[in-house]
N, C-alpha and C positions, 0 to 999 in steps of 0.2 A: 591380685597379691594386696594385703593392706599391708602400709609401712608405718601404721598408726601407733601399735603394739610395741615394737621393737625395745621401746624404754621398760616397759613390762615384764618382757620375756626376759632381757637380759638382768633383771630382779632378780626373779624368779631363778635364772641359769644360777648367779652370786649363791643363791640360801640355798641350791643344791649343791652346789660346789662344796660349800663350808659343809654341808652336811657329809658328803664323801667324807672329806677330809676327816670328820667326826669317826667315819663309820671304819676306815684304813687305819687311821691310829688305832681305836677301838681294836682290830685286827691283830695290829703288829705290836700290839701287847696281847690276843689270846683274849681277848674280854669283852667280844662283839656281843657276847648275849646281854650289856648292858647299853645296848645303842637304843631301843627302844624306852627306854629306863630313863636315859639321860637326855631324850627328846623329849617325853612326856612329863619333864621337872624344867624346859625350859633352857636347857645344854645343847643347842643347836650348834654351834661354832667351836671352833679352839680355842677364842680365845673365854668364852665365858666356861670352856675347860678347864682352863689353866687356872680360871679362878677358886677353882672346886676346894675345899680344906678338907679335912681326916672327918671332921664331926661329920659335914655335909657328907658323905661317906659314908658314915655311922647312920646314917638320919633317910639314908635310901637303903638300910640295909645289904649294902656289899657284905658279900664275907671274907674273911678275915685276909686270906691269903692275896684274893682277887684286891683287898685292899691296897695292900704294900705293892704288889703288882702293879697296879693303876699311878699310886703314888712316887716310884720309880721310874714309871715312863714318863710321867708330867716333867719330873725332874730329868731327864734324856732330852724329851723333847726341847723344853726349855733353852737346855745348853744348845740343842743346834738351833732354836730355831728363834730370835731375836724381839718374842710379838709382844712382850711387856719390858714398860721402860726402866733401865736400872738406873740407881741415883748414881752408884757408884760403875762408872764404867771401867772396865779392866780395860779398853780399848783405849789405845796412846795417841794423842791427840797429833795431829802435825802441826810443826812446825811452825812459832809464830815470826821466824827470821822471813819468812817468804818464800818467790820458790824456790825451788831447790836447783842449782846447778851444777854441772857437772864436772865443771875444771876447778882447781884450789881459789880459794877466793883471796889470794896473794895477791897485792898490789890494789886492794879495793879500798878505799878511803871509810878508816869506820865511824867519820862523822861528816856527811853530807853540809852539816849544814853553816853558815858563815858566824862565827861567836867575835864578837867585838869586845877587847878587852880594853875598850877606852877610856 
């Protein structure tokens, strides 16, 4: 058995996995008939699918009802999968105060720096 082709196999697996994600997503939206079309147009992973716009669907001759379903499924996917970076993140940022302590902060000096008033 040869171990030299392991890297090439994993790349192929990843590509296959990405295509399978696309197929499964289309199936969940009941739009699996567009799988071949999307692949032929180069949309073979969810990242590229999520970059599609309505006019792209028009150019690929999506039916009106299917286009609406596709766009709705896209919006739902974006909500549940954080694939695209969002400039205005709604996630609360961790407090900059440092590690959170379970006990009350009474008795902890507010400033540890020694200020000289001389």
